[in-house]
Structure formats: structure tokens, C-alpha cells
Predicted model as a PDB file, atoms N, CA, C, CB and O in Angstrom, pLDDT in the B-factor column:
MODEL        1                                                                  
ATOM      1  N   MET A   1      57.680 110.176 126.399  1.00 94.00           N  
ATOM      2  CA  MET A   1      58.344 109.716 127.625  1.00 94.00           C  
ATOM      3  C   MET A   1      57.730 108.406 128.130  1.00 94.00           C  
ATOM      4  CB  MET A   1      58.252 110.797 128.720  1.00 94.00           C  
ATOM      5  O   MET A   1      58.415 107.597 128.756  1.00 94.00           O  
ATOM      6  N   GLU A   2      56.448 108.202 127.857  1.00 95.00           N  
ATOM      7  CA  GLU A   2      55.775 106.996 128.355  1.00 95.00           C  
ATOM      8  C   GLU A   2      56.419 105.698 127.861  1.00 95.00           C  
ATOM      9  CB  GLU A   2      54.321 107.018 127.945  1.00 95.00           C  
ATOM     10  O   GLU A   2      56.610 104.779 128.658  1.00 95.00           O  
ATOM     11  N   PRO A   3      56.763 105.592 126.559  1.00 96.00           N  
ATOM     12  CA  PRO A   3      57.422 104.348 126.135  1.00 96.00           C  
ATOM     13  C   PRO A   3      58.745 104.104 126.872  1.00 96.00           C  
ATOM     14  CB  PRO A   3      57.676 104.384 124.632  1.00 96.00           C  
ATOM     15  O   PRO A   3      59.078 102.963 127.194  1.00 96.00           O  
ATOM     16  N   LEU A   4      59.490 105.175 127.133  1.00 97.00           N  
ATOM     17  CA  LEU A   4      60.746 105.039 127.864  1.00 97.00           C  
ATOM     18  C   LEU A   4      60.490 104.559 129.293  1.00 97.00           C  
ATOM     19  CB  LEU A   4      61.508 106.376 127.879  1.00 97.00           C  
ATOM     20  O   LEU A   4      61.180 103.664 129.780  1.00 97.00           O  
ATOM     21  N   LEU A   5      59.516 105.143 129.955  1.00 97.00           N  
ATOM     22  CA  LEU A   5      59.185 104.716 131.322  1.00 97.00           C  
ATOM     23  C   LEU A   5      58.754 103.252 131.335  1.00 97.00           C  
ATOM     24  CB  LEU A   5      58.066 105.606 131.917  1.00 97.00           C  
ATOM     25  O   LEU A   5      59.070 102.517 132.271  1.00 97.00           O  
ATOM     26  N   GLU A   6      58.041 102.835 130.311  1.00 97.00           N  
ATOM     27  CA  GLU A   6      57.616 101.438 130.215  1.00 97.00           C  
ATOM     28  C   GLU A   6      58.827 100.509 130.078  1.00 97.00           C  
ATOM     29  CB  GLU A   6      56.660 101.248 129.017  1.00 97.00           C  
ATOM     30  O   GLU A   6      58.882  99.455 130.712  1.00 97.00           O  
ATOM     31  N   ILE A   7      59.790 100.904 129.254  1.00 97.00           N  
ATOM     32  CA  ILE A   7      61.025 100.124 129.092  1.00 97.00           C  
ATOM     33  C   ILE A   7      61.718  99.974 130.448  1.00 97.00           C  
ATOM     34  CB  ILE A   7      61.983 100.802 128.060  1.00 97.00           C  
ATOM     35  O   ILE A   7      62.119  98.876 130.834  1.00 97.00           O  
ATOM     36  N   LEU A   8      61.852 101.091 131.160  1.00 98.00           N  
ATOM     37  CA  LEU A   8      62.548 101.076 132.450  1.00 98.00           C  
ATOM     38  C   LEU A   8      61.783 100.262 133.490  1.00 98.00           C  
ATOM     39  CB  LEU A   8      62.754 102.503 132.957  1.00 98.00           C  
ATOM     40  O   LEU A   8      62.382  99.491 134.240  1.00 98.00           O  
ATOM     41  N   LYS A   9      60.467 100.432 133.536  1.00 97.00           N  
ATOM     42  CA  LYS A   9      59.657  99.703 134.522  1.00 97.00           C  
ATOM     43  C   LYS A   9      59.674  98.204 134.258  1.00 97.00           C  
ATOM     44  CB  LYS A   9      58.214 100.215 134.511  1.00 97.00           C  
ATOM     45  O   LYS A   9      59.602  97.406 135.192  1.00 97.00           O  
ATOM     46  N   ASN A  10      59.768  97.819 132.988  1.00 97.00           N  
ATOM     47  CA  ASN A  10      59.847  96.390 132.683  1.00 97.00           C  
ATOM     48  C   ASN A  10      61.143  95.782 133.209  1.00 97.00           C  
ATOM     49  CB  ASN A  10      59.738  96.162 131.176  1.00 97.00           C  
ATOM     50  O   ASN A  10      61.174  94.609 133.581  1.00 97.00           O  
ATOM     51  N   LEU A  11      62.205  96.572 133.241  1.00 96.00           N  
ATOM     52  CA  LEU A  11      63.485  96.095 133.767  1.00 96.00           C  
ATOM     53  C   LEU A  11      63.474  96.002 135.291  1.00 96.00           C  
ATOM     54  CB  LEU A  11      64.614  97.014 133.315  1.00 96.00           C  
ATOM     55  O   LEU A  11      63.902  95.004 135.871  1.00 96.00           O  
ATOM     56  N   HIS A  12      62.980  97.054 135.920  1.00 97.00           N  
ATOM     57  CA  HIS A  12      62.999  97.144 137.386  1.00 97.00           C  
ATOM     58  C   HIS A  12      61.700  97.769 137.892  1.00 97.00           C  
ATOM     59  CB  HIS A  12      64.219  97.971 137.871  1.00 97.00           C  
ATOM     60  O   HIS A  12      61.649  98.973 138.146  1.00 97.00           O  
ATOM     61  N   PRO A  13      60.658  96.962 138.039  1.00 98.00           N  
ATOM     62  CA  PRO A  13      59.368  97.514 138.491  1.00 98.00           C  
ATOM     63  C   PRO A  13      59.406  98.102 139.902  1.00 98.00           C  
ATOM     64  CB  PRO A  13      58.315  96.441 138.439  1.00 98.00           C  
ATOM     65  O   PRO A  13      58.520  98.866 140.284  1.00 98.00           O  
ATOM     66  N   GLU A  14      60.431  97.744 140.670  1.00 98.00           N  
ATOM     67  CA  GLU A  14      60.514  98.227 142.053  1.00 98.00           C  
ATOM     68  C   GLU A  14      61.065  99.654 142.165  1.00 98.00           C  
ATOM     69  CB  GLU A  14      61.381  97.292 142.864  1.00 98.00           C  
ATOM     70  O   GLU A  14      61.028 100.243 143.245  1.00 98.00           O  
ATOM     71  N   ILE A  15      61.570 100.209 141.071  1.00 97.00           N  
ATOM     72  CA  ILE A  15      62.171 101.545 141.098  1.00 97.00           C  
ATOM     73  C   ILE A  15      61.160 102.577 140.619  1.00 97.00           C  
ATOM     74  CB  ILE A  15      63.448 101.594 140.226  1.00 97.00           C  
ATOM     75  O   ILE A  15      60.459 102.357 139.631  1.00 97.00           O  
ATOM     76  N   ASP A  16      61.090 103.700 141.321  1.00 97.00           N  
ATOM     77  CA  ASP A  16      60.234 104.813 140.892  1.00 97.00           C  
ATOM     78  C   ASP A  16      61.038 105.690 139.937  1.00 97.00           C  
ATOM     79  CB  ASP A  16      59.712 105.647 142.124  1.00 97.00           C  
ATOM     80  O   ASP A  16      61.744 106.604 140.364  1.00 97.00           O  
ATOM     81  N   PHE A  17      60.925 105.408 138.667  1.00 97.00           N  
ATOM     82  CA  PHE A  17      61.701 106.119 137.654  1.00 97.00           C  
ATOM     83  C   PHE A  17      61.241 107.563 137.461  1.00 97.00           C  
ATOM     84  CB  PHE A  17      61.618 105.385 136.340  1.00 97.00           C  
ATOM     85  O   PHE A  17      61.958 108.368 136.868  1.00 97.00           O  
ATOM     86  N   ASN A  18      60.052 107.892 137.958  1.00 96.00           N  
ATOM     87  CA  ASN A  18      59.567 109.273 137.845  1.00 96.00           C  
ATOM     88  C   ASN A  18      60.331 110.218 138.763  1.00 96.00           C  
ATOM     89  CB  ASN A  18      58.079 109.337 138.167  1.00 96.00           C  
ATOM     90  O   ASN A  18      60.436 111.410 138.473  1.00 96.00           O  
ATOM     91  N   THR A  19      60.862 109.704 139.856  1.00 96.00           N  
ATOM     92  CA  THR A  19      61.515 110.582 140.832  1.00 96.00           C  
ATOM     93  C   THR A  19      63.002 110.294 141.046  1.00 96.00           C  
ATOM     94  CB  THR A  19      60.809 110.472 142.139  1.00 96.00           C  
ATOM     95  O   THR A  19      63.741 111.180 141.478  1.00 96.00           O  
ATOM     96  N   CYS A  20      63.447 109.086 140.757  1.00 97.00           N  
ATOM     97  CA  CYS A  20      64.836 108.709 141.033  1.00 97.00           C  
ATOM     98  C   CYS A  20      65.791 109.412 140.072  1.00 97.00           C  
ATOM     99  CB  CYS A  20      65.011 107.183 140.931  1.00 97.00           C  
ATOM    100  O   CYS A  20      65.601 109.380 138.856  1.00 97.00           O  
ATOM    101  N   GLU A  21      66.823 110.049 140.637  1.00 97.00           N  
ATOM    102  CA  GLU A  21      67.820 110.757 139.836  1.00 97.00           C  
ATOM    103  C   GLU A  21      69.234 110.222 140.074  1.00 97.00           C  
ATOM    104  CB  GLU A  21      67.774 112.246 140.146  1.00 97.00           C  
ATOM    105  O   GLU A  21      70.220 110.867 139.718  1.00 97.00           O  
ATOM    106  N   THR A  22      69.317 109.036 140.680  1.00 97.00           N  
ATOM    107  CA  THR A  22      70.625 108.456 141.008  1.00 97.00           C  
ATOM    108  C   THR A  22      70.681 106.979 140.606  1.00 97.00           C  
ATOM    109  CB  THR A  22      70.919 108.607 142.519  1.00 97.00           C  
ATOM    110  O   THR A  22      71.206 106.152 141.351  1.00 97.00           O  
ATOM    111  N   LEU A  23      70.148 106.655 139.450  1.00 97.00           N  
ATOM    112  CA  LEU A  23      70.084 105.262 139.014  1.00 97.00           C  
ATOM    113  C   LEU A  23      71.461 104.628 138.918  1.00 97.00           C  
ATOM    114  CB  LEU A  23      69.386 105.166 137.676  1.00 97.00           C  
ATOM    115  O   LEU A  23      71.659 103.495 139.356  1.00 97.00           O  
ATOM    116  N   ILE A  24      72.413 105.355 138.346  1.00 97.00           N  
ATOM    117  CA  ILE A  24      73.780 104.844 138.217  1.00 97.00           C  
ATOM    118  C   ILE A  24      74.538 105.034 139.528  1.00 97.00           C  
ATOM    119  CB  ILE A  24      74.523 105.551 137.057  1.00 97.00           C  
ATOM    120  O   ILE A  24      75.180 104.110 140.027  1.00 97.00           O  
ATOM    121  N   ASP A  25      74.454 106.237 140.073  1.00 96.00           N  
ATOM    122  CA  ASP A  25      75.209 106.564 141.293  1.00 96.00           C  
ATOM    123  C   ASP A  25      74.906 105.603 142.439  1.00 96.00           C  
ATOM    124  CB  ASP A  25      74.901 107.990 141.731  1.00 96.00           C  
ATOM    125  O   ASP A  25      75.800 105.247 143.207  1.00 96.00           O  
ATOM    126  N   ASP A  26      73.649 105.184 142.555  1.00 97.00           N  
ATOM    127  CA  ASP A  26      73.259 104.290 143.647  1.00 97.00           C  
ATOM    128  C   ASP A  26      73.293 102.818 143.245  1.00 97.00           C  
ATOM    129  CB  ASP A  26      71.875 104.647 144.132  1.00 97.00           C  
ATOM    130  O   ASP A  26      72.921 101.953 144.038  1.00 97.00           O  
ATOM    131  N   GLY A  27      73.733 102.527 142.026  1.00 96.00           N  
ATOM    132  CA  GLY A  27      73.833 101.145 141.574  1.00 96.00           C  
ATOM    133  C   GLY A  27      72.501 100.462 141.348  1.00 96.00           C  
ATOM    134  O   GLY A  27      72.409  99.236 141.409  1.00 96.00           O  
ATOM    135  N   LEU A  28      71.461 101.250 141.084  1.00 97.00           N  
ATOM    136  CA  LEU A  28      70.143 100.669 140.863  1.00 97.00           C  
ATOM    137  C   LEU A  28      70.029  99.995 139.500  1.00 97.00           C  
ATOM    138  CB  LEU A  28      69.081 101.735 140.996  1.00 97.00           C  
ATOM    139  O   LEU A  28      69.271  99.040 139.331  1.00 97.00           O  
ATOM    140  N   ILE A  29      70.785 100.499 138.535  1.00 97.00           N  
ATOM    141  CA  ILE A  29      70.886  99.814 137.248  1.00 97.00           C  
ATOM    142  C   ILE A  29      72.364  99.545 136.977  1.00 97.00           C  
ATOM    143  CB  ILE A  29      70.239 100.664 136.090  1.00 97.00           C  
ATOM    144  O   ILE A  29      73.236 100.323 137.367  1.00 97.00           O  
ATOM    145  N   ASP A  30      72.625  98.432 136.305  1.00 96.00           N  
ATOM    146  CA  ASP A  30      74.012  98.051 136.045  1.00 96.00           C  
ATOM    147  C   ASP A  30      74.285  98.048 134.544  1.00 96.00           C  
ATOM    148  CB  ASP A  30      74.319  96.664 136.650  1.00 96.00           C  
ATOM    149  O   ASP A  30      73.435  98.439 133.743  1.00 96.00           O  
ATOM    150  N   SER A  31      75.468  97.608 134.182  1.00 95.00           N  
ATOM    151  CA  SER A  31      75.878  97.652 132.777  1.00 95.00           C  
ATOM    152  C   SER A  31      74.995  96.777 131.891  1.00 95.00           C  
ATOM    153  CB  SER A  31      77.328  97.214 132.644  1.00 95.00           C  
ATOM    154  O   SER A  31      74.756  97.121 130.734  1.00 95.00           O  
ATOM    155  N   PHE A  32      74.512  95.667 132.407  1.00 97.00           N  
ATOM    156  CA  PHE A  32      73.613  94.819 131.627  1.00 97.00           C  
ATOM    157  C   PHE A  32      72.290  95.527 131.373  1.00 97.00           C  
ATOM    158  CB  PHE A  32      73.371  93.485 132.345  1.00 97.00           C  
ATOM    159  O   PHE A  32      71.725  95.435 130.284  1.00 97.00           O  
ATOM    160  N   ASP A  33      71.802  96.235 132.385  1.00 97.00           N  
ATOM    161  CA  ASP A  33      70.578  97.026 132.222  1.00 97.00           C  
ATOM    162  C   ASP A  33      70.779  98.101 131.159  1.00 97.00           C  
ATOM    163  CB  ASP A  33      70.161  97.671 133.563  1.00 97.00           C  
ATOM    164  O   ASP A  33      69.895  98.342 130.337  1.00 97.00           O  
ATOM    165  N   ILE A  34      71.929  98.737 131.179  1.00 97.00           N  
ATOM    166  CA  ILE A  34      72.211  99.801 130.220  1.00 97.00           C  
ATOM    167  C   ILE A  34      72.213  99.254 128.795  1.00 97.00           C  
ATOM    168  CB  ILE A  34      73.560 100.469 130.537  1.00 97.00           C  
ATOM    169  O   ILE A  34      71.669  99.883 127.887  1.00 97.00           O  
ATOM    170  N   VAL A  35      72.813  98.103 128.598  1.00 97.00           N  
ATOM    171  CA  VAL A  35      72.807  97.484 127.270  1.00 97.00           C  
ATOM    172  C   VAL A  35      71.370  97.202 126.821  1.00 97.00           C  
ATOM    173  CB  VAL A  35      73.638  96.175 127.276  1.00 97.00           C  
ATOM    174  O   VAL A  35      71.016  97.450 125.669  1.00 97.00           O  
ATOM    175  N   THR A  36      70.560  96.692 127.720  1.00 97.00           N  
ATOM    176  CA  THR A  36      69.161  96.412 127.406  1.00 97.00           C  
ATOM    177  C   THR A  36      68.410  97.696 127.096  1.00 97.00           C  
ATOM    178  CB  THR A  36      68.488  95.675 128.563  1.00 97.00           C  
ATOM    179  O   THR A  36      67.651  97.754 126.129  1.00 97.00           O  
ATOM    180  N   ILE A  37      68.614  98.722 127.907  1.00 97.00           N  
ATOM    181  CA  ILE A  37      67.944 100.014 127.696  1.00 97.00           C  
ATOM    182  C   ILE A  37      68.325 100.580 126.334  1.00 97.00           C  
ATOM    183  CB  ILE A  37      68.314 101.021 128.821  1.00 97.00           C  
ATOM    184  O   ILE A  37      67.460 101.044 125.591  1.00 97.00           O  
ATOM    185  N   ILE A  38      69.603 100.545 126.003  1.00 97.00           N  
ATOM    186  CA  ILE A  38      70.067 101.075 124.713  1.00 97.00           C  
ATOM    187  C   ILE A  38      69.404 100.324 123.562  1.00 97.00           C  
ATOM    188  CB  ILE A  38      71.609 100.972 124.601  1.00 97.00           C  
ATOM    189  O   ILE A  38      68.955 100.937 122.593  1.00 97.00           O  
ATOM    190  N   SER A  39      69.343  99.020 123.666  1.00 97.00           N  
ATOM    191  CA  SER A  39      68.712  98.204 122.626  1.00 97.00           C  
ATOM    192  C   SER A  39      67.228  98.536 122.481  1.00 97.00           C  
ATOM    193  CB  SER A  39      68.886  96.715 122.941  1.00 97.00           C  
ATOM    194  O   SER A  39      66.721  98.687 121.369  1.00 97.00           O  
ATOM    195  N   GLU A  40      66.547  98.646 123.606  1.00 97.00           N  
ATOM    196  CA  GLU A  40      65.109  98.963 123.591  1.00 97.00           C  
ATOM    197  C   GLU A  40      64.847 100.361 123.039  1.00 97.00           C  
ATOM    198  CB  GLU A  40      64.523  98.847 125.005  1.00 97.00           C  
ATOM    199  O   GLU A  40      63.883 100.569 122.302  1.00 97.00           O  
ATOM    200  N   ILE A  41      65.700 101.317 123.393  1.00 97.00           N  
ATOM    201  CA  ILE A  41      65.553 102.684 122.883  1.00 97.00           C  
ATOM    202  C   ILE A  41      65.760 102.694 121.371  1.00 97.00           C  
ATOM    203  CB  ILE A  41      66.559 103.647 123.577  1.00 97.00           C  
ATOM    204  O   ILE A  41      65.028 103.363 120.641  1.00 97.00           O  
ATOM    205  N   ASN A  42      66.750 101.956 120.912  1.00 96.00           N  
ATOM    206  CA  ASN A  42      67.013 101.864 119.481  1.00 96.00           C  
ATOM    207  C   ASN A  42      65.772 101.344 118.758  1.00 96.00           C  
ATOM    208  CB  ASN A  42      68.227 100.946 119.206  1.00 96.00           C  
ATOM    209  O   ASN A  42      65.384 101.866 117.713  1.00 96.00           O  
ATOM    210  N   GLU A  43      65.162 100.320 119.323  1.00 96.00           N  
ATOM    211  CA  GLU A  43      63.976  99.724 118.706  1.00 96.00           C  
ATOM    212  C   GLU A  43      62.760 100.656 118.784  1.00 96.00           C  
ATOM    213  CB  GLU A  43      63.651  98.390 119.381  1.00 96.00           C  
ATOM    214  O   GLU A  43      62.045 100.830 117.797  1.00 96.00           O  
ATOM    215  N   GLU A  44      62.535 101.246 119.944  1.00 96.00           N  
ATOM    216  CA  GLU A  44      61.339 102.083 120.160  1.00 96.00           C  
ATOM    217  C   GLU A  44      61.431 103.435 119.466  1.00 96.00           C  
ATOM    218  CB  GLU A  44      61.120 102.300 121.646  1.00 96.00           C  
ATOM    219  O   GLU A  44      60.469 103.882 118.842  1.00 96.00           O  
ATOM    220  N   TYR A  45      62.583 104.085 119.572  1.00 96.00           N  
ATOM    221  CA  TYR A  45      62.728 105.453 119.084  1.00 96.00           C  
ATOM    222  C   TYR A  45      63.518 105.560 117.784  1.00 96.00           C  
ATOM    223  CB  TYR A  45      63.389 106.288 120.132  1.00 96.00           C  
ATOM    224  O   TYR A  45      63.609 106.642 117.203  1.00 96.00           O  
ATOM    225  N   ASP A  46      64.086 104.460 117.328  1.00 95.00           N  
ATOM    226  CA  ASP A  46      64.883 104.434 116.102  1.00 95.00           C  
ATOM    227  C   ASP A  46      66.043 105.437 116.159  1.00 95.00           C  
ATOM    228  CB  ASP A  46      63.992 104.732 114.893  1.00 95.00           C  
ATOM    229  O   ASP A  46      66.303 106.170 115.205  1.00 95.00           O  
ATOM    230  N   VAL A  47      66.723 105.443 117.299  1.00 96.00           N  
ATOM    231  CA  VAL A  47      67.937 106.251 117.455  1.00 96.00           C  
ATOM    232  C   VAL A  47      69.062 105.345 117.932  1.00 96.00           C  
ATOM    233  CB  VAL A  47      67.712 107.435 118.456  1.00 96.00           C  
ATOM    234  O   VAL A  47      68.832 104.352 118.622  1.00 96.00           O  
ATOM    235  N   VAL A  48      70.270 105.703 117.556  1.00 95.00           N  
ATOM    236  CA  VAL A  48      71.456 104.975 118.005  1.00 95.00           C  
ATOM    237  C   VAL A  48      72.179 105.852 119.015  1.00 95.00           C  
ATOM    238  CB  VAL A  48      72.397 104.597 116.801  1.00 95.00           C  
ATOM    239  O   VAL A  48      72.481 107.013 118.740  1.00 95.00           O  
ATOM    240  N   ILE A  49      72.450 105.295 120.170  1.00 97.00           N  
ATOM    241  CA  ILE A  49      73.169 106.033 121.206  1.00 97.00           C  
ATOM    242  C   ILE A  49      74.660 105.763 121.004  1.00 97.00           C  
ATOM    243  CB  ILE A  49      72.695 105.614 122.657  1.00 97.00           C  
ATOM    244  O   ILE A  49      75.127 104.643 121.211  1.00 97.00           O  
ATOM    245  N   PRO A  50      75.406 106.798 120.598  1.00 96.00           N  
ATOM    246  CA  PRO A  50      76.842 106.602 120.376  1.00 96.00           C  
ATOM    247  C   PRO A  50      77.584 106.329 121.692  1.00 96.00           C  
ATOM    248  CB  PRO A  50      77.441 107.836 119.683  1.00 96.00           C  
ATOM    249  O   PRO A  50      77.143 106.731 122.769  1.00 96.00           O  
ATOM    250  N   ALA A  51      78.706 105.644 121.575  1.00 96.00           N  
ATOM    251  CA  ALA A  51      79.490 105.254 122.756  1.00 96.00           C  
ATOM    252  C   ALA A  51      79.829 106.445 123.648  1.00 96.00           C  
ATOM    253  CB  ALA A  51      80.774 104.562 122.323  1.00 96.00           C  
ATOM    254  O   ALA A  51      79.815 106.324 124.873  1.00 96.00           O  
ATOM    255  N   GLU A  52      80.136 107.601 123.041  1.00 97.00           N  
ATOM    256  CA  GLU A  52      80.519 108.763 123.849  1.00 97.00           C  
ATOM    257  C   GLU A  52      79.363 109.326 124.676  1.00 97.00           C  
ATOM    258  CB  GLU A  52      81.068 109.848 122.952  1.00 97.00           C  
ATOM    259  O   GLU A  52      79.580 110.129 125.583  1.00 97.00           O  
ATOM    260  N   GLU A  53      78.132 108.905 124.364  1.00 97.00           N  
ATOM    261  CA  GLU A  53      76.963 109.351 125.144  1.00 97.00           C  
ATOM    262  C   GLU A  53      76.616 108.392 126.276  1.00 97.00           C  
ATOM    263  CB  GLU A  53      75.758 109.509 124.232  1.00 97.00           C  
ATOM    264  O   GLU A  53      75.724 108.671 127.077  1.00 97.00           O  
ATOM    265  N   ILE A  54      77.314 107.269 126.343  1.00 97.00           N  
ATOM    266  CA  ILE A  54      77.041 106.283 127.398  1.00 97.00           C  
ATOM    267  C   ILE A  54      77.862 106.663 128.621  1.00 97.00           C  
ATOM    268  CB  ILE A  54      77.380 104.818 126.924  1.00 97.00           C  
ATOM    269  O   ILE A  54      78.895 106.064 128.923  1.00 97.00           O  
ATOM    270  N   VAL A  55      77.366 107.678 129.309  1.00 97.00           N  
ATOM    271  CA  VAL A  55      77.999 108.206 130.519  1.00 97.00           C  
ATOM    272  C   VAL A  55      76.953 108.275 131.630  1.00 97.00           C  
ATOM    273  CB  VAL A  55      78.631 109.617 130.258  1.00 97.00           C  
ATOM    274  O   VAL A  55      75.761 108.389 131.344  1.00 97.00           O  
ATOM    275  N   PRO A  56      77.375 108.208 132.879  1.00 96.00           N  
ATOM    276  CA  PRO A  56      76.418 108.212 133.989  1.00 96.00           C  
ATOM    277  C   PRO A  56      75.407 109.364 133.946  1.00 96.00           C  
ATOM    278  CB  PRO A  56      77.166 108.270 135.283  1.00 96.00           C  
ATOM    279  O   PRO A  56      74.232 109.161 134.250  1.00 96.00           O  
ATOM    280  N   ASP A  57      75.846 110.557 133.577  1.00 96.00           N  
ATOM    281  CA  ASP A  57      74.916 111.698 133.561  1.00 96.00           C  
ATOM    282  C   ASP A  57      73.710 111.447 132.664  1.00 96.00           C  
ATOM    283  CB  ASP A  57      75.638 112.955 133.098  1.00 96.00           C  
ATOM    284  O   ASP A  57      72.619 111.941 132.952  1.00 96.00           O  
ATOM    285  N   ASN A  58      73.882 110.693 131.589  1.00 97.00           N  
ATOM    286  CA  ASN A  58      72.777 110.431 130.669  1.00 97.00           C  
ATOM    287  C   ASN A  58      71.876 109.283 131.115  1.00 97.00           C  
ATOM    288  CB  ASN A  58      73.319 110.133 129.304  1.00 97.00           C  
ATOM    289  O   ASN A  58      70.798 109.087 130.554  1.00 97.00           O  
ATOM    290  N   PHE A  59      72.311 108.527 132.116  1.00 97.00           N  
ATOM    291  CA  PHE A  59      71.545 107.358 132.556  1.00 97.00           C  
ATOM    292  C   PHE A  59      71.133 107.418 134.026  1.00 97.00           C  
ATOM    293  CB  PHE A  59      72.349 106.113 132.319  1.00 97.00           C  
ATOM    294  O   PHE A  59      70.581 106.448 134.546  1.00 97.00           O  
ATOM    295  N   ASN A  60      71.388 108.528 134.698  1.00 98.00           N  
ATOM    296  CA  ASN A  60      71.075 108.629 136.125  1.00 98.00           C  
ATOM    297  C   ASN A  60      69.592 108.805 136.412  1.00 98.00           C  
ATOM    298  CB  ASN A  60      71.828 109.771 136.724  1.00 98.00           C  
ATOM    299  O   ASN A  60      69.143 108.550 137.530  1.00 98.00           O  
ATOM    300  N   SER A  61      68.823 109.240 135.407  1.00 98.00           N  
ATOM    301  CA  SER A  61      67.392 109.415 135.617  1.00 98.00           C  
ATOM    302  C   SER A  61      66.658 109.196 134.301  1.00 98.00           C  
ATOM    303  CB  SER A  61      67.082 110.820 136.191  1.00 98.00           C  
ATOM    304  O   SER A  61      67.247 109.272 133.223  1.00 98.00           O  
ATOM    305  N   ALA A  62      65.374 108.926 134.411  1.00 98.00           N  
ATOM    306  CA  ALA A  62      64.556 108.763 133.212  1.00 98.00           C  
ATOM    307  C   ALA A  62      64.530 110.063 132.421  1.00 98.00           C  
ATOM    308  CB  ALA A  62      63.122 108.326 133.582  1.00 98.00           C  
ATOM    309  O   ALA A  62      64.547 110.040 131.190  1.00 98.00           O  
ATOM    310  N   LYS A  63      64.489 111.194 133.113  1.00 97.00           N  
ATOM    311  CA  LYS A  63      64.456 112.487 132.425  1.00 97.00           C  
ATOM    312  C   LYS A  63      65.749 112.712 131.637  1.00 97.00           C  
ATOM    313  CB  LYS A  63      64.240 113.633 133.438  1.00 97.00           C  
ATOM    314  O   LYS A  63      65.702 113.151 130.488  1.00 97.00           O  
ATOM    315  N   ALA A  64      66.890 112.418 132.239  1.00 98.00           N  
ATOM    316  CA  ALA A  64      68.167 112.585 131.540  1.00 98.00           C  
ATOM    317  C   ALA A  64      68.227 111.677 130.319  1.00 98.00           C  
ATOM    318  CB  ALA A  64      69.350 112.288 132.484  1.00 98.00           C  
ATOM    319  O   ALA A  64      68.717 112.075 129.262  1.00 98.00           O  
ATOM    320  N   LEU A  65      67.738 110.484 130.469  1.00 97.00           N  
ATOM    321  CA  LEU A  65      67.726 109.539 129.355  1.00 97.00           C  
ATOM    322  C   LEU A  65      66.783 110.018 128.248  1.00 97.00           C  
ATOM    323  CB  LEU A  65      67.308 108.139 129.843  1.00 97.00           C  
ATOM    324  O   LEU A  65      67.106 109.931 127.063  1.00 97.00           O  
ATOM    325  N   TYR A  66      65.632 110.517 128.646  1.00 97.00           N  
ATOM    326  CA  TYR A  66      64.679 111.040 127.663  1.00 97.00           C  
ATOM    327  C   TYR A  66      65.253 112.267 126.953  1.00 97.00           C  
ATOM    328  CB  TYR A  66      63.342 111.397 128.345  1.00 97.00           C  
ATOM    329  O   TYR A  66      65.082 112.423 125.744  1.00 97.00           O  
ATOM    330  N   ASP A  67      65.923 113.125 127.693  1.00 98.00           N  
ATOM    331  CA  ASP A  67      66.571 114.291 127.075  1.00 98.00           C  
ATOM    332  C   ASP A  67      67.605 113.846 126.043  1.00 98.00           C  
ATOM    333  CB  ASP A  67      67.242 115.176 128.153  1.00 98.00           C  
ATOM    334  O   ASP A  67      67.720 114.450 124.976  1.00 98.00           O  
ATOM    335  N   LEU A  68      68.349 112.801 126.356  1.00 98.00           N  
ATOM    336  CA  LEU A  68      69.331 112.257 125.421  1.00 98.00           C  
ATOM    337  C   LEU A  68      68.631 111.755 124.159  1.00 98.00           C  
ATOM    338  CB  LEU A  68      70.141 111.116 126.081  1.00 98.00           C  
ATOM    339  O   LEU A  68      69.062 112.055 123.046  1.00 98.00           O  
ATOM    340  N   VAL A  69      67.570 111.005 124.333  1.00 97.00           N  
ATOM    341  CA  VAL A  69      66.839 110.451 123.188  1.00 97.00           C  
ATOM    342  C   VAL A  69      66.290 111.572 122.304  1.00 97.00           C  
ATOM    343  CB  VAL A  69      65.687 109.542 123.671  1.00 97.00           C  
ATOM    344  O   VAL A  69      66.432 111.519 121.082  1.00 97.00           O  
ATOM    345  N   THR A  70      65.672 112.572 122.903  1.00 97.00           N  
ATOM    346  CA  THR A  70      65.099 113.649 122.095  1.00 97.00           C  
ATOM    347  C   THR A  70      66.204 114.443 121.383  1.00 97.00           C  
ATOM    348  CB  THR A  70      64.249 114.590 122.980  1.00 97.00           C  
ATOM    349  O   THR A  70      66.017 114.884 120.249  1.00 97.00           O  
ATOM    350  N   ARG A  71      67.337 114.622 122.039  1.00 96.00           N  
ATOM    351  CA  ARG A  71      68.461 115.317 121.402  1.00 96.00           C  
ATOM    352  C   ARG A  71      68.961 114.511 120.205  1.00 96.00           C  
ATOM    353  CB  ARG A  71      69.613 115.549 122.418  1.00 96.00           C  
ATOM    354  O   ARG A  71      69.248 115.079 119.151  1.00 96.00           O  
ATOM    355  N   LEU A  72      69.065 113.202 120.363  1.00 96.00           N  
ATOM    356  CA  LEU A  72      69.538 112.352 119.264  1.00 96.00           C  
ATOM    357  C   LEU A  72      68.512 112.296 118.123  1.00 96.00           C  
ATOM    358  CB  LEU A  72      69.832 110.927 119.781  1.00 96.00           C  
ATOM    359  O   LEU A  72      68.883 112.206 116.953  1.00 96.00           O  
ATOM    360  N   GLU A  73      67.240 112.349 118.469  1.00 94.00           N  
ATOM    361  CA  GLU A  73      66.207 112.365 117.432  1.00 94.00           C  
ATOM    362  C   GLU A  73      66.295 113.627 116.588  1.00 94.00           C  
ATOM    363  CB  GLU A  73      64.818 112.254 118.059  1.00 94.00           C  
ATOM    364  O   GLU A  73      66.001 113.601 115.393  1.00 94.00           O  
ATOM    365  N   ASP A  74      66.698 114.723 117.202  1.00 91.00           N  
ATOM    366  CA  ASP A  74      66.771 116.012 116.501  1.00 91.00           C  
ATOM    367  C   ASP A  74      67.994 116.120 115.610  1.00 91.00           C  
ATOM    368  CB  ASP A  74      66.776 117.148 117.498  1.00 91.00           C  
ATOM    369  O   ASP A  74      68.042 116.979 114.729  1.00 91.00           O  
ATOM    370  N   GLU A  75      68.983 115.262 115.822  1.00 88.00           N  
ATOM    371  CA  GLU A  75      70.228 115.349 115.026  1.00 88.00           C  
ATOM    372  C   GLU A  75      70.047 114.735 113.657  1.00 88.00           C  
ATOM    373  CB  GLU A  75      71.388 114.654 115.750  1.00 88.00           C  
ATOM    374  O   GLU A  75      70.984 114.719 112.859  1.00 88.00           O  
TER     375      GLU A  75                                                      
ENDMDL                                                                          
END                                                                             
């Protein structure tokens, strides 16, 4: 989880990614951030996030995003 938190903190150091669960809902991250996050996750974790997984529920919190990454790693 630490590499993911580092990716997120590099994008927006002002956001507490450990506790925030409304990143998309509150507009704290936008579509450009999501593209960057997906690219960084691909590089760090060697997983590809399919288009059907790019939904708000998977990007609303660091935990949801990490759960997505671990699920994709297991496939």
C-alpha cells in the first residue's frame, strides 16, 4: 500500500489519502489525475486497469484503489 500512497501523495500532497473516502465524489481528483494514477500503478505494480474498472467506486479512496490493484494482481 505504501507505494500507492506515495503515488497519490505526489499528485496531491494536501489530501489525507489515509482517511479520505470521497476523492471522486468531492472532486479532489479529476480525470487527468486518474490517467496519471493508472499509468503509475501500471509501472509500479505491473497491472493493467481495464476500462470497465475505471469507475468512481474504485477511485474514491486509497483503500478502494489498493483493493482493485490487489484483485488485478491475483487474476
